[in-house]
C-alpha positions in Angstrom: 64.8 1.8 -0.4 66.2 -1.8 0.2 65.2 -1.6 3.9 61.7 -0.6 2.9 61.3 -3.5 0.5 62.6 -5.9 3.1 60.1 -4.5 5.6 57.2 -5.0 3.1 58.3 -8.5 2.2 58.5 -9.5 5.8 54.9 -8.6 6.6 52.6 -11.5 7.3 50.4 -12.5 4.4 46.6 -12.5 5.0 45.2 -15.9 6.0 42.7 -17.2 3.5 40.1 -19.6 4.8 39.8 -22.2 2.1 37.4 -24.4 4.0 33.8 -24.7 2.9 31.1 -26.7 1.2 29.7 -26.3 -2.3 27.3 -27.9 -4.8 27.8 -28.0 -8.5 24.0 -27.3 -9.0 22.2 -25.1 -6.5 18.8 -25.6 -8.2 17.1 -28.7 -9.5 13.9 -29.9 -11.1 11.1 -31.5 -9.0 12.2 -35.1 -9.5 14.1 -37.0 -6.8 17.8 -37.1 -7.5 21.3 -36.7 -6.0 24.6 -34.9 -6.5 28.0 -34.6 -4.8 28.5 -32.0 -2.1 32.1 -30.9 -2.1 33.6 -30.6 1.4 36.9 -28.8 1.8 38.1 -29.0 5.4 41.2 -29.2 7.5 40.1 -31.3 10.5 36.9 -32.9 11.8 33.5 -31.7 10.5 29.8 -32.4 10.8 27.0 -31.7 8.3 23.3 -30.9 8.8 20.5 -30.2 6.4 17.6 -28.0 7.6 15.0 -25.6 6.3 16.1 -22.0 5.8 14.7 -21.3 9.3 16.7 -24.1 10.9 13.9 -26.5 11.2 14.1 -30.3 10.6 13.1 -31.5 7.1 12.7 -34.9 5.6 13.0 -34.2 1.9 16.8 -33.6 1.6 19.7 -35.3 3.4 23.4 -36.2 3.2 24.7 -39.8 3.2 27.6 -39.0 5.6 27.0 -36.5 8.4 30.5 -36.4 9.8 34.1 -36.9 8.8 37.6 -35.6 8.6 39.4 -33.7 5.8 38.3 -32.9 2.3 36.0 -35.3 0.5 32.8 -35.5 -1.6 29.5 -36.4 0.2 26.4 -37.7 -1.6 23.5 -35.2 -1.2 20.0 -36.4 -2.1 16.5 -35.1 -2.3 13.0 -36.6 -2.8 10.4 -35.6 -5.4 8.6 -32.3 -4.9 4.9 -33.0 -5.8 3.6 -29.7 -4.5 3.1 -26.4 -6.3 5.7 -24.4 -4.3 9.5 -24.6 -4.7 11.4 -25.5 -1.5 14.9 -24.5 -0.3 17.2 -26.2 2.3 20.3 -25.0 4.0 23.3 -27.3 4.2 25.7 -26.4 7.1 29.1 -27.6 7.9 30.6 -27.1 11.4 34.3 -27.1 11.5 36.4 -26.1 14.5 33.5 -24.0 16.0 32.9 -22.2 12.7 29.9 -22.6 10.4 30.0 -22.8 6.6 26.8 -23.2 4.5 25.2 -23.3 1.1 21.6 -23.4 -0.2 19.8 -25.8 -2.5 16.4 -25.1 -4.1 14.1 -27.7 -5.7 11.5 -26.6 -8.2 7.9 -27.7 -7.7 6.2 -30.2 -9.9 3.8 -27.5 -11.0 6.2 -24.6 -10.9 6.4 -24.3 -14.6 2.8 -25.2 -15.2 -0.5 -23.4 -14.8 -4.0 -24.4 -15.2 -5.2 -24.1 -18.8 -7.8 -21.6 -20.0 -10.2 -24.4 -20.7 -10.0 -25.8 -17.1 -9.9 -22.5 -15.3 -13.0 -21.7 -13.2 -13.9 -20.1 -9.9 -13.4 -22.2 -6.8 -16.3 -22.7 -4.4 -16.7 -19.7 -2.1 -16.4 -20.4 1.6 -18.1 -18.4 4.4 -14.8 -17.0 5.9 -15.4 -13.8 7.7 -12.8 -11.8 5.7 -14.5 -12.4 2.3 -16.5 -9.7 0.7 -19.7 -10.7 -1.1 -18.1 -12.6 -4.1 -19.6 -11.8 -7.5 -17.9 -14.1 -10.1 -18.5 -13.6 -13.8 -16.8 -14.8 -17.0 -14.3 -12.0 -16.3 -13.9 -12.3 -12.5 -12.7 -15.6 -10.9 -12.5 -16.5 -7.2 -9.3 -18.3 -6.1 -7.8 -19.4 -2.7 -4.2 -20.4 -1.7 -3.5 -22.6 1.3 -0.5 -22.6 3.5 1.1 -24.9 6.1 1.9 -23.3 9.5 5.1 -24.0 11.3 3.0 -26.3 13.6 2.2 -28.4 10.5 -1.4 -27.3 10.4 -2.9 -26.4 7.0 -5.1 -23.4 6.6 -6.0 -20.7 4.2 -3.3 -18.2 3.2 -5.3 -15.7 1.1 -8.1 -15.5 -1.4 -8.6 -13.1 -4.3 -11.1 -12.1 -7.0 -9.1 -12.1 -10.2 -9.8 -9.8 -13.2 -8.6 -11.6 -16.3 -9.1 -8.6 -18.6 -6.9 -6.3 -16.5 -4.6 -9.0 -15.2 -4.9 -8.0 -11.5 -6.8 -9.1 -8.5 -9.6 -6.7 -7.7 -9.1 -7.6 -4.0 -7.2 -10.0 -1.8 -8.7 -11.1 1.5 -7.0 -12.9 4.4 -6.9 -13.4 8.2 -4.0 -12.0 10.2 -2.5 -12.7 13.7 0.9 -13.5 15.2 0.6 -17.2 14.4 -0.4 -16.6 10.8 2.4 -14.1 10.2 4.9 -16.7 11.4 8.7 -16.2 11.0 11.3 -16.7 8.3 12.8 -14.7 5.5 12.4 -13.9 1.8 15.5 -15.9 0.8 14.7 -18.8 -1.4 17.5 -19.7 -3.9 20.2 -17.3 -3.1 19.3 -15.2 -6.1 15.8 -13.7 -6.3 12.7 -14.4 -4.4 10.8 -13.4 -7.5 12.0 -16.4 -9.5 9.3 -18.9 -10.5 6.4 -16.8 -9.2 3.9 -17.6 -11.8 0.7 -18.6 -10.0 -0.1 -22.2 -10.9 -3.9 -21.7 -10.2 -4.4 -19.1 -12.9 -3.6 -19.4 -16.7 -0.3 -17.7 -17.5 -2.0 -15.7 -20.3 -4.4 -14.2 -17.8 -2.0 -13.2 -15.0 0.9 -10.7 -14.9 4.3 -12.5 -15.2 6.7 -10.6 -13.0 9.9 -12.3 -12.3 11.3 -9.0 -13.5 9.8 -5.6 -12.9 7.0 -4.0 -14.9 8.0 -2.0 -18.0 6.4 0.8 -20.0 5.7 3.1 -17.0 8.3 5.0 -15.1 8.5 4.6 -11.3 6.1 1.6 -11.1 6.6 -1.1 -8.4 5.3 -4.7 -8.1 2.9 -3.8 -5.3 1.8 -6.6 -3.0 -1.8 -6.7 -2.0 -1.1 -9.2 0.9 2.3 -7.9 2.0 5.3 -10.2 2.1 5.8 -9.4 5.8 2.3 -10.6 6.6 3.4 -14.2 5.8 6.9 -15.0 7.0 6.7 -18.8 6.9 8.7 -19.7 3.7 6.1 -21.4 1.6 3.3 -19.0 2.5 5.7 -16.0 1.9 6.6 -17.4 -1.6 2.9 -17.3 -2.6 2.7 -13.6 -1.8 5.1 -13.0 -4.7 2.8 -14.6 -7.3 1.9 -12.2 -10.1 -1.8 -12.6 -9.1 -1.0 -10.8 -5.9 0.6 -7.8 -7.6 -0.6 -4.6 -9.1 1.4 -1.8 -10.8 1.8 0.6 -7.9 3.5 3.9 -7.8 6.9 3.4 -6.1 6.4 6.7 -4.2 3.1 5.4 -2.7 4.4 1.8 -2.2 7.5 3.0 -0.4 5.9 5.7 1.7 2.3 5.9 2.9 1.3 2.4 1.8 4.3 0.8 3.6 3.5 2.8 6.7 -0.1 1.6 6.6 1.0 -2.0 6.2 3.1 -1.7 9.3 0.2 -0.2 11.2 -2.1 -3.1 10.2 0.4 -5.7 11.5 0.6 -3.7 14.8 -3.2 -3.5 15.1 -3.4 -7.3 14.5 -1.4 -7.8 17.7 -4.5 -6.5 19.7 -6.9 -9.0 18.2 -7.5 -12.7 18.2 -7.8 -12.2 14.4 -7.8 -9.2 12.2 -9.7 -9.8 9.0 -8.1 -7.9 6.1 -9.4 -7.0 2.6 -6.8 -5.1 0.4 -7.9 -4.1 -3.0 -7.3 -2.1 -6.2 -9.8 0.5 -7.4 -10.0 0.6 -11.2 -12.6 3.4 -11.5 -11.3 5.9 -13.9 -8.0 4.1 -14.4 -6.5 4.5 -17.8 -2.7 3.8 -17.6 -1.1 0.5 -18.3 2.2 -1.1 -17.5 3.6 -4.2 -19.3 4.5 -7.5 -17.6 7.4 -9.7 -18.7 5.3 -11.4 -21.4 4.3 -8.0 -22.9 0.7 -8.0 -21.6 -0.9 -4.7 -20.7 -1.7 -4.6 -17.0 -4.0 -1.9 -15.7 -2.6 0.6 -13.1 -5.3 1.1 -10.5 -6.6 4.5 -9.7 -6.6 3.9 -6.0 -6.0 1.3 -3.2 -8.1 0.4 -0.2 -8.1 -1.7 3.0 -11.2 -2.9 4.9 -10.4 -4.2 8.4 -12.5 -6.1 10.8 -10.9 -7.0 14.2 -12.2 -9.6 16.6 -11.1 -9.9 20.3 -13.0 -12.3 22.5 -14.0 -10.4 25.6 -12.7 -7.2 24.1 -12.8 -4.0 26.2 -11.2 -1.4 24.0 -12.9 0.9 21.5 -16.4 -0.3 20.7 -15.5 -4.0 21.2 -17.0 -4.1 24.7 -20.5 -3.4 23.3 -20.4 -5.4 20.0 -19.3 -8.8 21.1 -15.6 -8.1 20.4 -15.8 -6.5 16.9 -14.6 -3.2 15.5 -13.8 -2.2 11.9 -12.4 0.6 9.7 -11.8 1.4 6.1 -8.9 3.3 4.4 -8.5 4.6 0.9 -5.5 6.1 -1.0 -5.3 7.6 -4.5 -2.9 5.8 -6.7 -0.7 8.9 -7.3 -0.2 9.9 -3.6 3.5 10.2 -2.9 3.9 11.8 0.5 5.7 10.3 3.4 3.0 9.9 6.2 3.0 9.2 9.9 0.1 7.6 11.6 -1.8 10.9 12.0 -1.7 11.6 8.3 -2.6 8.0 7.5 -5.7 8.2 9.6 -7.0 11.2 7.6 -7.6 8.6 4.9 -9.8 6.5 7.2 -13.6 6.1 7.1 -16.3 3.7 8.2 -16.8 0.4 6.5 -20.2 1.7 5.2 -18.5 4.7 3.7 -15.9 2.6 2.0 -18.6 0.2 0.7 -20.5 3.2 -0.8 -17.4 4.5 -2.4 -16.4 1.2 -4.0 -19.7 -0.7 -4.5 -18.5 -3.7 -2.4 -20.3 -5.5 0.5 -17.6 -6.1 3.0 -17.8 -8.7 5.8 -21.3 -10.0 4.9 -20.9 -12.8 7.4 -20.6 -10.4 10.3 -24.4 -10.4 10.9 -24.2 -14.1 11.9 -21.6 -13.3 14.5 -23.1 -10.3 16.3 -26.4 -8.4 16.4 -24.3 -5.2 16.3 -23.0 -5.7 12.7 -24.7 -2.5 11.4 -23.2 -0.5 14.3 -19.7 -1.9 13.7 -19.9 -1.0 10.0 -21.3 2.5 10.5 -19.1 3.6 13.4 -15.6 5.1 13.0 -14.1 3.7 16.2 -11.6 6.2 17.7 -9.5 3.2 18.8 -7.9 2.9 15.4 -5.0 5.3 15.3 
């Protein structure tokens, strides 16, 4: 027994790495300010401050970028005048090993939304992805912009918002490799749903969804423009706005709908641009979920996608005879819960004309100005889509 105790007591104790960096506050308001970054290190170290994707930024910095041993370093940030929170990564390199922490700054408008009195539809552009837009005192047109990794600004997505039912009737956007971008859904180290009230729509009109819907079993916060379609951090954050969500059956959201979203991104790789309209059918809908503020949000009876692809000099499907265009529509009932492969997904496809007749929309009204074969594109179920 004594020998056993001696053997145990002589075993090496695990080595605990006590090096690292930390902030007292990992989230701050939009105003410019500073705080101390605590550095614990045995040896020489260097510090860097970048975006979450490792890109250079100019809105946050450390006063001392290198040193030796454990000290406190002043970490500062400038005022965030935008409408999107921003996150940076602080990294310490020590003896070939990296240690990091994250800091998120709220946007100046992150806790503010437009008032009911000032809310109105924005001017409607002639972008090819937009259906014919019919605004009323109940339906409002809104667009969100994004900044690409190149620094260029462009449209992220547009939507027609139904203030009575607290959902977008449809969301329209262009899609290609550049617009998808790269990045992650990590913003503050906690939840990418935090602070996702759309500043362009009055809070009392939109669904507030920092937490899940309540009141209906098995209901997900279903994206209309998927998170994976916009991987640049600021653009991705906008896909989590409550205005982009509908109460969607988790069985549909996780199965057939998720498969379809992946197919759409794959199809986009074949085009210069794939124009996408994703929408919620409310015909016959009668169930409601509740948002975090207790508002009743209509659960759609179905979901659809209208797709128009353009490839300059296209030679596949019907693109060779239409000036590079081909399109397709897809429709799913809201209560479908089967896992589906591509073959099963395509049994839900139809021509653009057929989807228009089913829903009462006019998709891609600008196509006629692009090609004399617009009617042919919308009336043909191209076998290329599969």
